C-alpha positions as CSV (number, residue, x, y, z in Angstrom):
1,M,-2.0,-4.6,-21.5
2,H,0.2,-4.8,-24.8
3,V,3.4,-4.9,-22.3
4,D,5.2,-8.2,-22.4
5,K,5.9,-8.1,-18.9
6,Y,2.0,-9.0,-18.2
7,K,2.1,-11.0,-21.1
8,N,1.0,-13.9,-18.8
9,G,-2.4,-11.5,-17.5
10,F,-3.1,-12.5,-13.8
11,Q,-0.9,-15.6,-13.6
12,V,1.8,-15.0,-11.2
13,T,4.8,-15.2,-12.9
14,L,8.8,-14.1,-11.3
15,H,10.7,-11.5,-13.3
16,E,14.0,-12.3,-12.3
17,D,15.7,-10.3,-14.8
18,C,14.5,-7.4,-12.8
19,L,15.9,-7.8,-9.9
20,D,18.8,-6.0,-10.8
21,E,17.6,-2.8,-11.9
22,P,17.6,-1.0,-9.0
23,F,21.8,-0.7,-8.8
24,Q,21.2,0.6,-12.1
25,W,19.2,3.7,-11.0
26,K,21.6,6.8,-10.4
27,K,19.5,9.0,-8.3
28,P,17.8,7.5,-4.9
29,K,13.8,6.9,-5.7
30,T,10.8,5.6,-3.7
31,I,9.9,2.2,-5.1
32,F,6.3,0.3,-5.0
33,V,7.1,-3.2,-5.0
34,C,4.8,-5.6,-6.8
35,S,2.4,-2.7,-8.3
36,M,0.3,-4.9,-10.2
37,S,0.7,-7.9,-8.0
38,D,1.3,-9.4,-4.3
39,L,4.7,-10.2,-3.1
40,F,3.2,-12.3,-0.5
41,H,1.3,-14.4,-3.0
42,K,0.9,-17.9,-2.0
43,D,3.1,-19.0,-5.5
44,V,5.7,-16.5,-4.8
45,P,8.3,-18.8,-3.0
46,F,10.2,-17.8,-0.2
47,E,13.2,-18.3,-1.8
48,F,12.4,-15.6,-4.4
49,V,11.0,-13.3,-1.7
50,D,14.6,-13.7,-0.3
51,K,16.1,-12.3,-3.4
52,V,14.0,-9.3,-3.3
53,F,14.7,-8.2,-0.2
54,S,18.5,-9.1,-0.6
55,V,18.1,-6.2,-3.7
56,I,16.5,-4.2,-1.0
57,E,19.1,-4.3,1.1
58,R,22.0,-3.7,-1.2
59,T,20.4,-0.7,-2.4
60,P,20.0,1.2,0.7
61,Q,19.7,4.8,-1.3
62,H,16.2,3.7,-2.5
63,R,12.9,3.4,0.0
64,Y,11.2,0.4,-1.0
65,Q,7.0,0.5,-0.3
66,I,5.9,-3.3,0.0
67,L,1.8,-3.2,0.2
68,T,0.4,-6.9,0.7
69,K,-3.0,-8.3,1.3
70,R,-1.7,-11.1,2.4
71,A,-0.5,-9.7,5.9
72,E,-0.5,-13.5,8.0
73,R,1.9,-14.5,4.8
74,M,4.0,-11.7,4.9
75,A,4.2,-11.9,9.0
76,E,5.4,-15.4,8.5
77,Y,7.5,-14.8,6.2
78,F,9.6,-12.1,8.6
79,S,9.2,-14.2,11.8
80,T,12.6,-15.4,10.6
81,R,14.2,-12.8,9.0
82,S,14.5,-8.8,9.5
83,V,13.2,-6.1,7.9
84,P,15.4,-3.8,6.1
85,A,16.2,-0.1,7.2
86,N,14.7,1.0,3.9
87,A,11.5,-1.2,3.5
88,W,8.4,0.5,4.6
89,L,5.4,-2.5,5.1
90,G,1.9,-1.8,4.3
91,V,-2.0,-4.1,4.2
92,T,-5.0,-2.9,2.4
93,V,-7.6,-2.5,4.3
94,D,-10.8,-1.7,2.3
95,V,-13.4,-3.3,4.5
96,Q,-14.1,-4.3,8.1
97,L,-13.3,-7.7,7.3
98,S,-10.1,-7.0,6.5
99,K,-8.9,-4.9,9.9
100,P,-7.5,-8.2,11.6
101,R,-4.8,-7.5,8.7
102,I,-3.8,-4.7,10.5
103,D,-2.9,-6.5,14.0
104,A,-0.8,-9.1,11.4
105,L,1.1,-6.0,10.5
106,R,2.0,-4.6,13.4
107,G,3.0,-7.6,15.0
108,I,6.2,-7.6,12.5
109,Q,9.1,-6.5,14.8
110,N,11.6,-3.5,13.8
111,A,9.7,-2.2,10.4
112,P,10.8,1.3,9.8
113,I,7.4,2.3,8.7
114,R,4.0,0.4,8.9
115,F,1.2,1.8,6.8
116,L,-2.3,0.7,5.6
117,S,-3.6,1.4,1.9
118,C,-7.7,2.2,2.2
119,E,-7.8,1.9,-1.1
120,P,-10.1,1.5,-2.1
121,L,-12.6,2.4,0.4
122,L,-15.7,0.5,0.1
123,E,-17.3,1.0,3.5
124,D,-16.8,2.7,7.0
125,L,-14.4,1.1,8.9
126,G,-15.3,2.0,11.9
127,Q,-12.7,2.0,14.6
128,L,-9.5,1.7,14.0
129,D,-6.7,0.5,16.5
130,L,-3.4,2.7,14.9
131,E,-0.8,1.6,17.6
132,G,2.3,1.1,16.1
133,I,0.9,2.1,12.7
134,D,2.6,5.3,10.8
135,W,1.1,6.4,7.6
136,I,-2.7,6.3,6.2
137,I,-3.6,6.5,2.8
138,V,-7.5,6.6,1.6
139,G,-8.7,6.6,-1.9
140,G,-11.9,6.0,-4.4
141,E,-11.9,3.2,-6.6
142,S,-11.4,3.7,-10.2
143,G,-12.2,1.8,-13.8
144,R,-15.5,1.0,-15.4
145,M,-16.7,-1.1,-12.8
146,A,-15.8,1.4,-9.7
147,R,-18.1,1.5,-7.0
148,P,-18.8,4.7,-4.9
149,M,-16.7,5.8,-1.6
150,K,-18.8,7.9,0.4
151,E,-17.4,11.2,2.4
152,E,-17.9,10.3,5.9
153,W,-15.9,6.8,5.3
154,V,-12.8,9.1,4.9
155,L,-13.5,11.7,7.3
156,N,-14.0,8.6,10.1
157,I,-10.5,7.7,9.2
158,K,-9.3,11.0,8.5
159,K,-10.4,11.8,12.1
160,Q,-8.9,9.5,13.8
161,V,-5.7,8.9,12.2
162,E,-5.6,13.3,13.4
163,E,-6.2,12.1,16.6
164,D,-3.4,9.3,16.9
165,G,-1.1,11.9,15.4
166,K,-0.4,9.8,12.2
167,A,0.5,10.8,8.8
168,F,-2.7,10.8,6.6
169,F,-3.0,11.2,2.7
170,F,-5.9,11.3,0.9
171,K,-5.0,10.2,-2.7
172,Q,-8.0,10.2,-4.9
173,W,-11.4,10.1,-5.0
174,G,-11.4,8.3,-7.8
175,T,-14.3,7.5,-10.4
176,W,-17.0,8.7,-8.4
177,G,-16.8,12.3,-7.1
178,S,-17.8,13.7,-3.7
179,D,-21.0,14.5,-5.0
180,G,-22.0,11.0,-6.1
181,I,-21.2,11.7,-9.3
182,K,-19.5,9.4,-11.8
183,R,-16.9,11.1,-14.4
184,N,-13.3,10.7,-15.1
185,K,-11.0,10.5,-12.1
186,H,-9.1,13.2,-12.9
187,K,-11.6,15.6,-12.8
188,N,-12.9,14.4,-9.3
189,G,-9.8,15.3,-8.2
190,K,-7.8,14.7,-4.5
191,T,-9.1,17.3,-2.5
192,L,-11.2,16.3,0.7
193,Q,-12.5,19.8,2.3
194,G,-9.3,21.5,0.9
195,S,-6.4,20.1,0.2
196,I,-5.4,17.3,3.0
197,C,-2.4,15.8,0.8
198,Q,0.9,15.4,3.5
199,A,4.1,14.4,2.9
200,M,5.4,11.2,3.2
201,P,6.5,10.8,7.1
202,V,10.5,9.9,6.6
203,S,11.9,7.1,7.5
């Protein structure tokens, strides 16, 4: 990416020099923590995760979103620690085999917001247990090797979310449009049977 921070590629790298950045932002922000990585990767020691959450606790003006595919490790971490009031916790649920992550997320006590990221949505997820879940994001895959997402998969999730009174956010179609044609993701848009993007729930 020609950015010094990512010079190690996909090798897990801890950027302790960046931990003070949120203290410098005067206006409240919504911050996606480790947007290019996973805070709960096995090679990220809990001692470093402690430092991240220390910053989160000391900057209550900001809202932090933490998304992981390592739901069990996140649950292990919070089994002995409390969740800051300004931290939203989420798990990626892109295929049926990843649905057990929802149970791990649900088991974390006192999380102010629990969310699912069904992006990229790669198959029909079937029936979902959304008890204790506040917000569901759905989106298609982008990039040259993107796999298509079917509209009926999205509508299945949308219907369940609306029936349960949760917040639903359709992020994008991605590289493949609703018509099954591959094109620039910006041309495919961010709507599904009309505009359905909702504001994020307030913690």
